[in-house]
C-alpha positions in Angstrom: 112.6 88.8 125.9 113.1 90.3 122.4 110.8 93.0 121.1 108.5 92.3 118.2 107.3 94.9 115.7 103.8 93.7 115.0 101.3 95.7 112.9 97.8 95.0 111.6 95.5 97.0 109.4 92.1 98.2 110.7 90.8 98.4 107.2 91.6 94.9 106.1 88.5 93.0 105.1 89.9 89.6 106.1 90.9 90.6 109.7 88.7 91.5 112.6 90.9 93.8 114.8 89.4 92.7 118.1 89.8 89.0 117.5 93.2 89.4 115.9 94.5 91.4 118.9 93.1 88.8 121.3 94.9 86.0 119.4 98.1 87.9 119.3 98.0 88.9 122.9 97.7 85.2 123.8 100.5 84.3 121.5 102.8 87.2 122.4 101.9 88.4 125.9 103.0 92.0 126.6 103.7 92.8 122.9 102.3 96.1 121.7 100.4 95.6 118.4 100.2 98.7 116.3 96.8 99.1 114.5 96.2 101.3 111.5 96.4 101.5 107.7 99.6 100.0 106.3 99.1 101.3 102.7 99.1 97.7 101.6 95.6 97.9 100.1 96.0 95.6 97.1 96.9 92.4 99.0 94.8 93.6 102.0 91.7 93.5 99.9 92.3 89.8 99.0 94.1 88.3 102.0 94.5 88.6 105.8 97.9 90.0 106.5 100.2 90.9 109.3 103.4 92.9 109.4 105.9 91.1 111.6 109.4 92.4 112.2 109.9 93.9 108.8 107.9 91.2 106.8 104.5 91.3 105.3 102.8 87.9 105.7 99.6 87.1 104.0 97.2 84.1 104.1 93.5 83.5 103.3 92.4 83.7 106.9 93.3 85.3 110.2 94.3 82.0 111.8 96.4 81.0 108.8 98.2 84.3 108.8 99.1 84.0 112.5 100.3 80.4 111.8 102.6 81.6 109.0 103.8 84.5 111.1 104.9 82.4 114.1 108.4 81.6 112.7 109.1 85.3 112.5 108.1 86.1 116.1 111.1 86.9 118.4 111.0 84.8 121.5 
């Protein structure tokens, strides 16, 4: 199984860390998700976002950002 580099911001106003981690652990069991400020404050203030394997992905909601990130997850 390939390793994913998944990061989320704990300051993002459009993401609840606890629910996002829960959703990601179901989606990618065993993957460590790094949580902390990503210095992406402009977009972070307006959108939910996730950093996946070198890409910043944004969407209006937590569920939508996970949906958009799926193609970038390594299986």
